[in-house]
KEPA-563148 format. One record per residue (C-alpha): z, y, x; chain; residue number from 1. Coordinates in pm, 1 decimal. Layout:
         w         v         u  mol  seq
         Z         Y         X    A  NUM
...
//
This chain:
         w         v         u  mol  seq
    3048.1    5381.4    -192.2    A    1
    3425.3    5349.7    -218.8    A    2
    3606.0    5355.0     112.7    A    3
    3963.5    5307.0     216.2    A    4
    4179.0    5548.9     406.1    A    5
    4077.0    5378.2     728.6    A    6
    3713.3    5460.4     664.1    A    7
    3598.9    5098.3     603.8    A    8
    3422.9    5011.8     274.5    A    9
    3640.2    4819.3      30.3    A   10
    3402.8    4521.0      24.1    A   11
    3458.2    4477.2     398.5    A   12
    3835.7    4465.7     345.6    A   13
    3811.0    4186.6      85.3    A   14
    3999.9    3871.5     192.9    A   15
    3706.3    3649.6      93.0    A   16
    3472.0    3860.8     305.7    A   17
    3713.9    3855.7     599.2    A   18
    3739.3    3476.1     582.7    A   19
    3363.5    3423.2     612.6    A   20
    3332.0    3692.8     879.2    A   21
    3603.0    3548.0    1102.6    A   22
    3527.2    3419.3    1449.9    A   23
    3766.7    3128.2    1394.6    A   24
    3549.5    2996.8    1110.3    A   25
    3240.4    3026.5    1331.2    A   26
    3411.3    2827.3    1608.2    A   27
    3510.5    2550.1    1364.7    A   28
    3163.0    2532.2    1208.8    A   29
    2988.4    2520.6    1546.5    A   30
    3233.3    2263.7    1685.9    A   31
    3176.6    2026.9    1392.8    A   32
    2797.4    2066.5    1416.5    A   33
    2805.9    1995.3    1791.3    A   34
    3020.0    1683.2    1746.6    A   35
    2800.7    1563.2    1457.5    A   36
    2484.0    1620.0    1661.6    A   37
    2626.9    1420.7    1951.8    A   38
    2721.2    1137.6    1715.0    A   39
    2376.6    1149.0    1554.4    A   40
    2208.5    1128.1    1894.4    A   41
    2421.1     827.6    1993.4    A   42
    2354.8     649.9    1662.3    A   43
    1982.8     719.0    1688.2    A   44
    1962.8     570.3    2038.2    A   45
    2191.9     276.3    1954.0    A   46
    2038.7     191.8    1615.7    A   47
    1747.4     398.3    1485.4    A   48
    1662.3     738.2    1340.2    A   49
    1730.0     613.6     987.7    A   50
    2100.5     558.0    1061.8    A   51
    2136.9     903.6    1217.9    A   52
    1954.5    1056.1     922.7    A   53
    2173.7     875.7     670.2    A   54
    2507.3     974.0     824.2    A   55
    2428.1    1312.9     980.6    A   56
    2095.6    1493.5     959.7    A   57
    2003.8    1389.2     606.6    A   58
    2356.2    1379.7     465.2    A   59
    2463.2    1628.5     198.7    A   60
    2768.0    1740.7     395.4    A   61
    2548.3    1838.8     691.5    A   62
    2329.5    2059.8     470.4    A   63
    2640.0    2222.8     321.9    A   64
    2776.6    2279.4     670.8    A   65
    2453.4    2451.8     777.2    A   66
    2468.1    2675.9     468.8    A   67
    2827.2    2767.6     557.0    A   68
    2711.2    2858.7     907.3    A   69
    2432.8    3077.5     762.6    A   70
    2688.0    3246.6     536.7    A   71
    2922.6    3304.5     829.5    A   72
    2645.8    3458.2    1039.3    A   73
    2527.1    3682.5     754.4    A   74
    2875.3    3808.6     665.6    A   75
    2955.7    3856.6    1033.6    A   76
    2649.4    4080.2    1068.2    A   77
    2745.8    4277.7     755.2    A   78
    3097.5    4327.2     890.4    A   79
    2951.7    4564.0    1153.1    A   80
    2812.5    4797.0     887.8    A   81
    2725.8    5077.6     939.0    A   82
    2521.5    4945.9    1227.5    A   83
    2486.0    5136.7    1549.3    A   84
    2254.6    5113.5    1844.5    A   85
    2478.1    4876.8    2039.8    A   86
    2469.4    4633.9    1743.0    A   87
    2095.8    4569.4    1777.4    A   88
    2122.2    4274.5    2020.3    A   89
    2400.4    4120.1    1812.8    A   90
    2198.2    4155.2    1490.6    A   91
    1876.5    4021.7    1643.3    A   92
    2056.9    3710.6    1772.7    A   93
    2221.3    3641.8    1436.6    A   94
    1895.3    3702.4    1251.0    A   95
    1720.4    3455.2    1481.8    A   96
    1976.7    3182.1    1415.6    A   97
    1959.1    3239.9    1038.8    A   98
    1577.1    3233.7    1046.3    A   99
    1580.6    2913.2    1252.0    A  100
    1818.3    2742.6    1008.0    A  101
    1612.8    2849.7     705.5    A  102
    1294.4    2722.3     871.2    A  103
    1458.3    2385.2     929.3    A  104
    1579.6    2375.2     569.0    A  105
    1231.6    2456.1     434.3    A  106
    1077.0    2183.5     651.0    A  107
    1334.2    1927.5     535.5    A  108
    1278.4    2004.3     166.9    A  109
     904.8    2072.4     143.5    A  110
     777.3    1909.2     461.5    A  111
     608.1    1567.7     476.2    A  112
     610.4    1313.2     758.1    A  113
     487.2     956.3     748.1    A  114
     221.0     710.1     858.6    A  115
     -98.3     577.6     707.9    A  116
    -278.5     262.7     823.1    A  117
    -656.7     279.2     802.6    A  118
    -919.6       7.7     831.4    A  119
   -1275.1      70.5     939.6    A  120
   -1510.5      26.1     645.9    A  121
   -1242.0      76.2     379.3    A  122
   -1267.4     364.0     129.2    A  123
   -1061.5     681.1     192.6    A  124
    -686.8     652.5     133.1    A  125
    -428.4     919.2      50.8    A  126
    -116.8     699.1      33.3    A  127
     127.5     809.4     301.2    A  128
     417.4     574.9     380.7    A  129
     751.1     751.3     430.7    A  130
    1028.5     591.8     635.8    A  131
    1247.7     545.4     329.0    A  132
    1282.7     239.1     107.1    A  133
    1207.2     274.1    -260.3    A  134
    1211.0      55.7    -570.2    A  135
     907.3     124.5    -790.1    A  136
     887.0       9.9   -1149.5    A  137
     581.6      15.2   -1373.3    A  138
     761.6      40.2   -1705.0    A  139
     649.6    -108.6   -2034.6    A  140
     511.7     233.3   -2135.7    A  141
     284.5     239.8   -1828.5    A  142
     480.5     508.1   -1641.1    A  143
     564.6     437.1   -1275.1    A  144
     920.9     527.8   -1177.4    A  145
    1063.2     543.8    -826.0    A  146
    1425.6     484.3    -724.7    A  147
    1590.6     542.5    -388.7    A  148
    1669.8     210.0    -220.1    A  149
    1837.7     300.8     109.7    A  150
    2154.5      93.1     148.0    A  151
    2303.3     218.6     475.7    A  152
    2593.7     411.6     324.4    A  153
    2690.6     179.4      37.4    A  154
    2500.3    -146.8       1.1    A  155
    2509.1    -296.3    -349.1    A  156
    2693.5    -616.1    -431.9    A  157
    2753.8    -810.9    -754.4    A  158
    3093.0    -641.7    -795.7    A  159
    2956.5    -289.8    -735.7    A  160
    2585.5    -286.8    -828.2    A  161
    2362.6      17.9    -824.0    A  162
    2301.9     116.3   -1185.9    A  163
    1954.7     273.9   -1207.0    A  164
    1974.7     353.8   -1576.5    A  165
    1775.3     254.0   -1884.7    A  166
    1405.0     171.8   -1900.5    A  167
    1157.1     264.4   -2172.9    A  168
    1225.5     -61.3   -2357.6    A  169
    1599.7       5.0   -2362.7    A  170
    1664.7    -254.8   -2093.0    A  171
    1903.3    -153.9   -1816.5    A  172
    1800.0    -191.8   -1452.7    A  173
    2036.6    -236.7   -1158.9    A  174
    2027.2    -350.4    -796.0    A  175
    2297.4    -606.4    -727.4    A  176
    2227.8    -727.1    -372.8    A  177
    2031.1    -658.9     -55.4    A  178
    1936.2    -915.5     209.8    A  179
    1786.6    -846.1     555.5    A  180
    1564.2   -1155.5     528.2    A  181
    1424.6   -1323.8     217.1    A  182
    1233.8   -1651.2     221.8    A  183
     983.2   -1748.5     -44.6    A  184
     907.5   -2105.5    -146.5    A  185
     628.7   -2219.8    -371.8    A  186
     767.5   -2363.1    -696.1    A  187
     472.7   -2408.4    -936.4    A  188
     517.8   -2427.4   -1312.2    A  189
     333.3   -2693.0   -1518.2    A  190
      51.4   -2583.6   -1749.5    A  191
    -122.5   -2757.8   -2037.4    A  192
    -461.4   -2684.2   -1884.2    A  193
    -622.3   -2474.7   -1614.8    A  194
    -442.3   -2367.4   -1302.1    A  195
    -452.6   -2577.4    -986.5    A  196
    -340.0   -2929.7    -904.7    A  197
     -13.2   -2948.0    -710.1    A  198
     184.0   -3212.2    -521.2    A  199
     537.9   -3211.4    -384.0    A  200
     593.8   -3389.9     -53.8    A  201
     878.2   -3477.6     179.2    A  202
     826.3   -3542.2     549.6    A  203
    1112.6   -3650.2     774.3    A  204
    1195.0   -3780.6    1118.2    A  205
    1486.3   -4006.3    1206.1    A  206
    1458.4   -3913.3    1572.4    A  207
    1547.1   -3548.6    1507.8    A  208
    1741.4   -3607.5    1187.9    A  209
    1526.0   -3349.8    1009.8    A  210
    1358.1   -3338.1     670.8    A  211
    1102.3   -3087.0     540.6    A  212
     967.1   -3057.2     190.0    A  213
     743.7   -2830.3     -12.1    A  214
     470.3   -2787.9    -270.0    A  215
      97.8   -2768.2    -205.6    A  216
    -167.7   -2620.7    -435.5    A  217
    -512.8   -2775.3    -415.5    A  218
    -778.5   -2561.6    -242.8    A  219
    -547.7   -2257.1    -236.8    A  220
    -665.8   -2127.0      99.2    A  221
    -664.5   -1760.2      -6.2    A  222
    -290.7   -1746.4     -80.7    A  223
    -208.1   -1991.7     196.9    A  224
     -38.5   -2243.8     -33.7    A  225
    -302.9   -2509.5      18.6    A  226
    -173.1   -2592.5     368.3    A  227
     163.8   -2652.1     530.8    A  228
     190.4   -2585.6     903.8    A  229
     479.3   -2766.5    1070.1    A  230
     385.3   -2663.4    1421.8    A  231
     290.1   -3003.5    1561.5    A  232
      58.7   -3079.1    1269.6    A  233
     -95.9   -2935.2     954.3    A  234
     -86.5   -3080.0     601.8    A  235
    -337.4   -2970.8     337.6    A  236
    -431.4   -3053.2     -22.1    A  237
    -777.6   -3064.5    -179.3    A  238
    -924.4   -3179.9    -509.1    A  239
   -1129.3   -3498.8    -518.3    A  240
   -1116.8   -3820.2    -316.5    A  241
   -1097.6   -3881.8      56.8    A  242
   -1437.1   -3936.2     226.9    A  243
   -1557.8   -4289.7     303.1    A  244
   -1407.9   -4469.6     601.2    A  245
   -1625.4   -4404.2     909.2    A  246
   -1707.9   -4687.7    1150.6    A  247
   -1491.0   -4729.3    1458.1    A  248
   -1615.7   -4524.2    1747.9    A  249
   -1486.2   -4513.8    2099.1    A  250
   -1436.4   -4178.3    2257.8    A  251
   -1670.9   -4157.8    2553.0    A  252
   -1513.6   -4092.2    2885.4    A  253
   -1601.2   -3769.9    3059.9    A  254
   -1874.5   -3766.7    3320.0    A  255
   -1778.7   -3515.3    3589.3    A  256
   -1490.7   -3288.1    3671.9    A  257
   -1401.1   -3017.8    3421.3    A  258
   -1120.2   -2766.3    3376.6    A  259
    -839.5   -2956.5    3205.7    A  260
    -545.9   -2795.1    3026.3    A  261
    -303.5   -2996.8    2815.6    A  262
      38.9   -2918.6    2666.7    A  263
     278.5   -3209.9    2615.5    A  264
     598.2   -3221.2    2409.7    A  265
     850.3   -3474.1    2543.0    A  266
    1169.1   -3584.6    2366.0    A  267
    1471.9   -3745.4    2528.9    A  268
    1550.1   -3961.0    2225.5    A  269
    1191.0   -4082.0    2188.3    A  270
    1037.3   -4122.1    2534.2    A  271
     738.7   -4310.8    2388.9    A  272
     665.5   -4046.6    2123.6    A  273
     534.6   -3758.6    2332.5    A  274
     293.5   -3521.4    2155.7    A  275
      -0.4   -3378.3    2347.6    A  276
    -233.6   -3090.4    2265.9    A  277
    -551.4   -3039.1    2466.1    A  278
    -647.3   -2674.7    2512.0    A  279
    -940.0   -2727.4    2749.0    A  280
   -1152.9   -3008.7    2887.5    A  281
    -960.3   -3316.6    2782.8    A  282
    -639.9   -3508.9    2837.8    A  283
    -478.2   -3546.6    3178.4    A  284
    -356.1   -3893.3    3080.6    A  285
       0.3   -3811.8    3187.4    A  286
     321.7   -3967.3    3062.8    A  287
     614.2   -3721.2    3054.6    A  288
     973.7   -3841.6    3016.4    A  289
    1277.6   -3611.5    2979.4    A  290
    1613.6   -3749.6    3090.1    A  291
    1938.4   -3679.4    2904.1    A  292
    2092.1   -3352.4    3034.3    A  293
    2432.4   -3390.7    3198.1    A  294
    2704.7   -3148.6    3310.2    A  295
    2533.8   -2837.7    3175.9    A  296
    2191.2   -2917.5    3319.7    A  297
    1862.0   -2926.8    3130.6    A  298
    1765.0   -3272.7    3248.7    A  299
    1495.5   -3411.5    3478.2    A  300
    1124.9   -3457.7    3409.3    A  301
     939.0   -3766.8    3525.6    A  302
     559.8   -3731.4    3518.4    A  303
     351.6   -4046.3    3553.6    A  304
     -25.2   -4069.1    3607.6    A  305
    -146.6   -4418.4    3683.7    A  306
      66.7   -4549.8    3971.2    A  307
     189.9   -4206.7    4083.5    A  308
     517.9   -4042.0    3979.0    A  309
     665.5   -3695.0    4017.9    A  310
    1012.7   -3564.5    3935.3    A  311
    1097.0   -3205.5    3848.7    A  312
    1421.3   -3036.2    3744.7    A  313
    1372.9   -2854.3    3412.8    A  314
    1611.7   -2566.5    3487.1    A  315
    1460.3   -2506.7    3831.7    A  316
    1099.4   -2494.2    3715.1    A  317
    1142.7   -2340.4    3368.2    A  318
     873.4   -2075.0    3337.4    A  319
     731.9   -2160.5    3679.8    A  320
     417.8   -2340.8    3791.0    A  321
     444.2   -2613.7    4052.5    A  322
     172.2   -2835.7    4204.7    A  323
     184.9   -3212.3    4164.0    A  324
     132.6   -3343.6    4515.9    A  325
    -179.3   -3552.9    4583.8    A  326
    -326.0   -3464.8    4242.8    A  327
    -556.4   -3191.9    4112.8    A  328
    -294.7   -3077.0    3861.5    A  329
     -22.7   -2815.2    3845.8    A  330
     270.4   -2839.2    3605.9    A  331
     448.0   -2556.1    3427.2    A  332
     764.3   -2603.9    3219.5    A  333
     693.5   -2373.0    2926.1    A  334
    1008.2   -2410.4    2716.4    A  335
    1319.9   -2617.7    2663.9    A  336
    1523.0   -2679.4    2345.7    A  337
    1864.1   -2850.6    2375.9    A  338
    1879.4   -2929.0    2001.5    A  339
    1516.0   -2943.1    1889.2    A  340
    1410.9   -2879.1    1529.5    A  341
    1099.7   -2757.8    1349.5    A  342
    1194.5   -2426.3    1186.7    A  343
     937.8   -2263.1     959.0    A  344
     656.5   -2439.2    1139.4    A  345
     775.5   -2348.1    1489.5    A  346
     990.4   -2526.2    1749.9    A  347
    1348.6   -2400.8    1762.1    A  348
    1695.4   -2503.6    1875.8    A  349
    1976.9   -2508.1    1622.2    A  350
    2251.0   -2514.0    1887.0    A  351
    2313.4   -2505.0    2261.4    A  352
    2441.9   -2862.2    2268.6    A  353
    2200.4   -3128.4    2406.2    A  354
    2192.2   -3323.9    2079.8    A  355
    1813.8   -3362.1    2073.2    A  356
    1665.8   -3230.1    2400.1    A  357
    1295.8   -3152.4    2405.4    A  358
    1061.8   -2983.2    2647.6    A  359
     701.0   -2867.6    2650.2    A  360
     501.3   -2868.7    2972.9    A  361
     146.0   -2762.5    3051.7    A  362
     -78.6   -2949.2    3295.1    A  363
    -373.5   -2760.9    3444.2    A  364
    -635.4   -2861.1    3695.1    A  365
    -996.7   -2949.2    3758.9    A  366
   -1041.9   -3322.9    3719.5    A  367
   -1214.3   -3596.2    3525.3    A  368
   -1037.7   -3621.8    3185.2    A  369
    -862.9   -3946.8    3109.2    A  370
   -1038.1   -4169.0    2853.6    A  371
    -866.9   -4160.2    2514.7    A  372
    -700.2   -4477.2    2402.9    A  373
    -837.7   -4666.3    2106.9    A  374
    -503.5   -4765.2    1960.4    A  375
    -602.4   -4783.9    1595.8    A  376
    -369.9   -4654.5    1329.8    A  377
    -567.1   -4847.7    1073.4    A  378
    -926.3   -4856.1     968.3    A  379
   -1090.3   -4550.9    1116.2    A  380
   -1185.5   -4377.3    1438.1    A  381
   -1026.2   -4412.9    1778.6    A  382
    -777.1   -4155.5    1899.6    A  383
    -901.2   -3831.2    2048.6    A  384
    -656.2   -3625.6    2252.5    A  385
    -858.6   -3311.0    2187.5    A  386
    -830.6   -3326.3    1807.7    A  387
    -526.4   -3161.5    1643.4    A  388
    -285.8   -3360.7    1429.8    A  389
    -368.0   -3307.6    1064.2    A  390
    -328.0   -3470.9     726.0    A  391
    -553.0   -3383.5     433.3    A  392
    -430.4   -3504.3      95.3    A  393
    -666.7   -3542.8    -200.3    A  394
    -582.8   -3547.4    -571.0    A  395
    -847.5   -3664.7    -818.4    A  396
    -892.4   -3562.8   -1181.1    A  397
    -710.1   -3880.6   -1287.8    A  398
    -416.4   -3787.9   -1057.6    A  399
    -511.0   -4057.5    -802.2    A  400
    -403.0   -3976.4    -445.6    A  401
    -582.2   -4043.9    -117.1    A  402
    -558.3   -3913.2     237.2    A  403
    -748.4   -3841.2     557.3    A  404
    -509.0   -3861.7     854.4    A  405
    -575.9   -3767.1    1215.8    A  406
    -326.9   -3846.2    1491.1    A  407
    -391.7   -3767.6    1856.1    A  408
    -206.8   -4083.5    1945.1    A  409
    -324.8   -4326.4    1678.9    A  410
    -664.4   -4188.2    1579.6    A  411
    -803.1   -4135.4    1231.5    A  412
    -726.0   -4330.1     915.5    A  413
    -840.0   -4287.9     555.3    A  414
    -693.3   -4458.6     254.0    A  415
    -521.2   -4443.8     -83.1    A  416
    -166.5   -4325.0    -138.2    A  417
      84.6   -4408.0    -410.3    A  418
     372.4   -4198.3    -538.3    A  419
     697.5   -4253.4    -346.1    A  420
     515.4   -4475.0     -94.7    A  421
     592.1   -4378.3     269.6    A  422
     300.4   -4290.9     496.3    A  423
     351.1   -4318.7     872.2    A  424
     169.3   -4022.2    1023.9    A  425
     160.0   -4128.5    1388.1    A  426
     308.6   -3790.0    1487.5    A  427
     613.8   -3917.5    1673.5    A  428
     814.4   -4090.2    1394.6    A  429
     736.8   -3847.2    1109.8    A  430
     695.5   -4018.9     771.2    A  431
     555.6   -3852.6     457.5    A  432
     626.5   -3930.1      90.8    A  433
     469.3   -3769.5    -218.3    A  434
     719.6   -3780.7    -504.1    A  435
     571.8   -3545.3    -768.0    A  436
     230.2   -3430.9    -886.6    A  437
     104.7   -3170.8   -1136.0    A  438
    -257.0   -3191.8   -1252.7    A  439
    -233.2   -2833.6   -1387.6    A  440
       9.4   -2589.0   -1229.3    A  441
      69.7   -2215.4   -1230.0    A  442
     143.1   -2037.0    -903.7    A  443
     508.7   -1928.3    -888.8    A  444
     730.5   -1825.2    -597.5    A  445
    1108.2   -1854.2    -575.0    A  446
    1280.0   -1622.8    -326.5    A  447
    1619.0   -1674.8    -169.1    A  448
    1804.6   -1483.7     104.1    A  449
    1822.3   -1639.7     448.3    A  450
    2165.3   -1680.4     607.9    A  451
    2244.6   -1446.5     895.2    A  452
    2279.9   -1738.1    1138.1    A  453
    1937.9   -1870.9    1041.2    A  454
    1779.4   -1528.2    1062.0    A  455
    1904.2   -1496.2    1419.6    A  456
    1768.1   -1835.1    1526.3    A  457
    1542.5   -1810.8    1831.1    A  458
    1173.1   -1877.7    1805.5    A  459
    1205.5   -1927.0    1433.8    A  460
    1031.6   -1768.7    1144.4    A  461
    1324.3   -1608.6     956.0    A  462
    1331.7   -1318.1    1201.0    A  463
     980.7   -1231.5    1076.5    A  464
    1069.4   -1263.2     708.6    A  465
    1075.8    -951.4     490.4    A  466
    1395.0    -799.7     362.2    A  467
    1455.5    -799.9     -10.4    A  468
    1673.4    -693.9    -300.8    A  469
    1802.5    -874.4    -607.7    A  470
    1765.7    -684.5    -933.3    A  471
    1919.3    -739.4   -1274.5    A  472
    1747.0    -646.5   -1600.2    A  473
    1967.5    -654.2   -1910.9    A  474
    1811.6    -622.9   -2254.3    A  475
    2037.0    -710.9   -2543.5    A  476
    2177.2   -1058.9   -2485.7    A  477
    1911.2   -1146.6   -2228.2    A  478
    1977.2   -1102.2   -1857.4    A  479
    1718.3   -1168.7   -1586.2    A  480
    1797.0   -1167.0   -1214.1    A  481
    1515.0   -1178.3    -960.0    A  482
    1478.2   -1136.8    -584.1    A  483
    1208.9    -885.4    -484.3    A  484
    1090.7    -918.4    -121.3    A  485
     953.4    -611.5      53.1    A  486
     581.8    -571.7      -6.5    A  487
     571.7    -794.9    -316.1    A  488
     512.6    -703.0    -679.7    A  489
     703.6    -923.4    -923.1    A  490
     661.1    -936.1   -1300.2    A  491
     991.6    -938.0   -1491.4    A  492
     982.1   -1033.1   -1861.4    A  493
    1105.0    -768.2   -2106.3    A  494
    1025.8    -680.7   -2467.1    A  495
     774.3    -555.7   -2580.8    A  496
     593.6    -592.1   -2245.7    A  497
     691.6    -712.0   -1897.7    A  498
     767.3    -464.7   -1619.7    A  499
     619.8    -477.0   -1268.9    A  500
     872.4    -425.2    -988.8    A  501
     786.3    -346.6    -624.8    A  502
    1017.5    -290.6    -329.0    A  503
     898.8    -128.9      -7.1    A  504
     838.6     197.0     173.4    A  505
     827.7     514.4     -31.6    A  506
     471.8     628.7     -94.0    A  507
     356.3     989.2    -104.7    A  508
      17.7    1078.3    -248.0    A  509
    -139.5    1352.3     -38.2    A  510
    -396.4    1603.4    -165.5    A  511
    -624.6    1481.7     114.2    A  512
    -771.9    1136.7     182.5    A  513
    -847.8     982.5     522.5    A  514
   -1124.5     741.3     621.3    A  515
   -1146.3     565.0     958.1    A  516
   -1495.6     603.3    1101.7    A  517
   -1438.3     460.2    1447.9    A  518
   -1164.1     340.0    1681.5    A  519
   -1201.8     330.8    2059.2    A  520
    -982.6     170.2    2324.5    A  521
   -1017.0     292.0    2681.1    A  522
    -925.9      35.2    2948.0    A  523
    -785.9      87.7    3294.7    A  524
   -1050.9      28.1    3555.4    A  525
   -1054.3    -330.0    3675.6    A  526
    -817.1    -462.8    3406.1    A  527
    -784.2    -519.5    3032.8    A  528
    -472.5    -304.6    2996.8    A  529
    -531.9     -11.9    2759.5    A  530
    -538.4     337.2    2908.8    A  531
    -559.9     508.9    2571.0    A  532
    -697.6     480.7    2221.1    A  533
    -876.4     726.5    1996.7    A  534
    -942.4     740.4    1622.2    A  535
   -1230.1     920.2    1455.1    A  536
   -1139.3    1007.8    1096.1    A  537
   -1302.6    1186.6     806.9    A  538
   -1076.9    1397.8     582.2    A  539
   -1166.8    1483.9     222.9    A  540
    -969.4    1714.3      -7.4    A  541
    -960.1    1742.2    -385.9    A  542
   -1198.2    2038.1    -390.1    A  543
   -1465.9    1836.3    -213.8    A  544
   -1411.6    1988.5     128.7    A  545
   -1454.2    1753.4     422.2    A  546
   -1408.5    1752.9     798.0    A  547
   -1441.3    1499.9    1078.4    A  548
   -1215.6    1494.9    1381.0    A  549
   -1061.1    1280.1    1651.7    A  550
    -700.9    1224.3    1750.0    A  551
    -551.7    1051.7    2050.3    A  552
    -234.7    1074.4    2254.7    A  553
    -109.5    1436.1    2278.4    A  554
    -424.2    1556.3    2103.8    A  555
    -369.9    1586.0    1726.3    A  556
    -628.8    1681.9    1466.9    A  557
    -534.7    1929.9    1192.5    A  558
    -675.6    1985.1     845.6    A  559
    -736.7    2245.9     710.0    A  560
    -819.5    2388.4    1048.9    A  561
    -787.0    2761.2     965.7    A  562
    -585.0    2942.1    1231.5    A  563
    -347.3    3102.0     984.1    A  564
    -267.9    2763.6     826.8    A  565
    -200.8    2617.1    1169.7    A  566
      31.2    2903.4    1262.1    A  567
     220.4    2888.2     932.3    A  568
     250.4    2508.8     929.8    A  569
      51.6    2481.8     604.3    A  570
    -173.7    2213.5     746.8    A  571
    -171.0    1836.8     792.6    A  572
    -142.0    1742.9    1159.6    A  573
    -275.9    1393.9    1236.2    A  574
    -167.0    1211.1    1553.5    A  575
    -242.7     864.0    1685.8    A  576
      65.2     649.2    1616.3    A  577
     -24.4     286.6    1694.9    A  578
    -301.9      29.0    1694.0    A  579
    -351.9    -343.6    1647.7    A  580
    -482.4    -527.1    1958.1    A  581
    -595.4    -815.0    1735.1    A  582
    -799.7    -589.1    1506.9    A  583
    -981.9    -298.6    1668.6    A  584
   -1095.4    -186.2    1325.2    A  585
    -737.7     -87.2    1236.5    A  586
    -551.2     229.9    1328.3    A  587
    -219.3     383.8    1225.4    A  588
    -211.0     763.1    1200.1    A  589
     103.1     976.2    1184.2    A  590
      77.2    1278.1     953.2    A  591
     308.0    1580.0     966.5    A  592
     320.5    1888.5     745.6    A  593
     600.1    2137.4     821.4    A  594
     588.2    2465.4     623.8    A  595
     897.7    2586.3     809.3    A  596
     729.8    2559.3    1149.7    A  597
     660.3    2933.5    1190.4    A  598
    1014.0    3033.8    1089.7    A  599
    1155.6    2796.7    1350.8    A  600
     945.8    2958.9    1622.0    A  601
    1025.6    3312.5    1506.2    A  602
    1394.9    3228.6    1491.3    A  603
    1390.0    3078.0    1840.0    A  604
    1212.2    3383.7    1983.3    A  605
    1457.5    3619.6    1812.4    A  606
    1754.0    3429.7    1957.1    A  607
    1604.8    3451.2    2306.7    A  608
    1525.2    3821.7    2262.1    A  609
    1873.8    3900.1    2131.1    A  610
    2045.5    3722.0    2419.5    A  611
    1819.8    3899.4    2670.2    A  612
    1898.0    4238.5    2515.3    A  613
    2269.2    4160.8    2507.0    A  614
    2294.8    4077.6    2876.2    A  615
    2017.8    4274.0    3044.3    A  616
    1950.5    4594.1    2843.7    A  617
    2227.7    4853.1    2885.9    A  618
    2123.1    5062.7    2587.4    A  619
    2215.6    4777.3    2351.7    A  620
    2554.7    4706.3    2504.1    A  621
    2871.2    4827.3    2340.9    A  622
    3062.8    5082.0    2555.6    A  623
    3383.2    4944.7    2700.7    A  624
    3685.2    5083.4    2509.4    A  625
    3879.7    5343.3    2708.0    A  626
    3611.3    5390.6    2967.2    A  627
    3583.0    5749.3    3093.2    A  628
    3269.5    5948.3    3047.9    A  629
    3060.6    5961.0    3360.6    A  630
    3142.6    6255.3    3585.7    A  631
    2846.9    6474.0    3670.2    A  632
    2832.8    6709.8    3966.5    A  633
    2805.4    7082.3    3887.2    A  634
    2461.2    7223.5    3912.1    A  635
    2409.3    7439.7    4221.1    A  636
    2393.0    7807.6    4140.4    A  637
    2096.7    8013.4    4235.2    A  638
    2181.1    8222.4    4545.1    A  639
    2186.5    8594.3    4490.6    A  640
    2044.5    8849.1    4730.9    A  641
    2310.5    9088.4    4864.9    A  642
    2186.4    9441.8    4932.1    A  643
    2334.1    9738.1    5105.2    A  644
    2390.5    9908.5    4776.6    A  645
    2631.3    9624.9    4675.1    A  646
//
């Protein structure tokens, strides 16, 4: 090996080598990593892990920075060559850091982490959902292609779309827009024959200045397009004719005392149009009036039962239960809307100004229910406060329309309905008109993004709407643009065959499949609050191997369960992630496979060992320059015996 006059090898005197071995470079690299880690921690706590991963931990620059640190540590260790005994602690520490970084890199590249939702009774599933969005395309040649669809760094827009390249048919695919909330509306297409009958309706109220419209498909209960839920009432469509008109019947009054629970909507602008909903027993027979709010207040409630009256301040008793003196009832003000509207079937307020104040109260108590009034809405049955508001529309084979209407206030009516003829529903002042019909229609959905202000509306549906992307497919002179909501598969026409496009979480097919055998929820003693939940799963691999295990909080189940696979990270670790209180046959399992797990542990132990040796083991410390050798006392000489001859 060539050496210089100073005794150092030439490769150690190279300027490139000196640069990567310098302490200054190490300080800069470590400082940037520390600052980036702090920023990533703040972003993760302020937003979510996906933001921190996009800007720091999963970014290309962060990986390059870690490789530079590994290079610096390696060259720094080589700069001490030839190594001596006092270099051991230094080398062990550097080797530990390098091993730790390589273990992390292996886990990031070849590791898998995601969730899988299982249902009891369903066949085994191996589709793991990764926390990354992906656009999947089943091309015209039958091949499924996946494209990254994370838009944190640079969201697409019509001026700067994401060009995803050509498809098998020669068409070019691009993403041109992303929306945090996408709303779908039924917009059926006419057919010559087959399909389902469809009607388009408009329902409006002058009191609230609101108008709703939509399409209904006859008997489409599976897809949910056969009914329209507007919160206070439900509208449905069926084939055929309305049933015959039943004879008038009076609702019998209750006999003895029962538990009564009734919710009542009251509107300032329509004091005579309150809407009641009986949850238990029957109606309390109360009249609730909301006064116009003044000077920033929420108004006053006046409750009347017979010849008795009570007054309550809405702001004071909002969310609180208060007794009504000299009556068996208590009153609770459930909610208040200063500017009431029906938004996606739910009550909401479009502003904080008292333009259309409304309130909902609940009356509870043990009493004799009030007899329902027999104020007829037409030929039919008397009103029944316990029956929900509903309207069932019927369309016959000859396109004739009829209806079966139930109003808690006005009772039940049945009759015929003409196009563009208004029908008074008896639900406050709502009026319905049918303006279009289709005897044969094909199911089709149109999707549009929801404005940010609407998506942030309280108590509304847009906050629960899926996000979506708008794609563009260009083939020759033809251009098709289509919104794709998350979780939907949309067919896009291309030549020679249409393509199927899906947007959602990235899926990873595992070599093992999971089946949920049982799910248990343990309750705290004396209450219904859950103390823990446990899943029993069966795992099957491609070779036919199978195993059954349980996982619950802090107690994962691993497959394969061989000790050497567990220690090397070459196993799938299953942990209980979440559950659905409304469906105890459903469980979500988190699955982790980290082949770099062992290297991380070895690296961590080496770092600890190196630091311990550096500070606490003298043999591995470098002697201080210029220190004198330890002085040792001279050995005592053996005494000699002196004789007379000497």
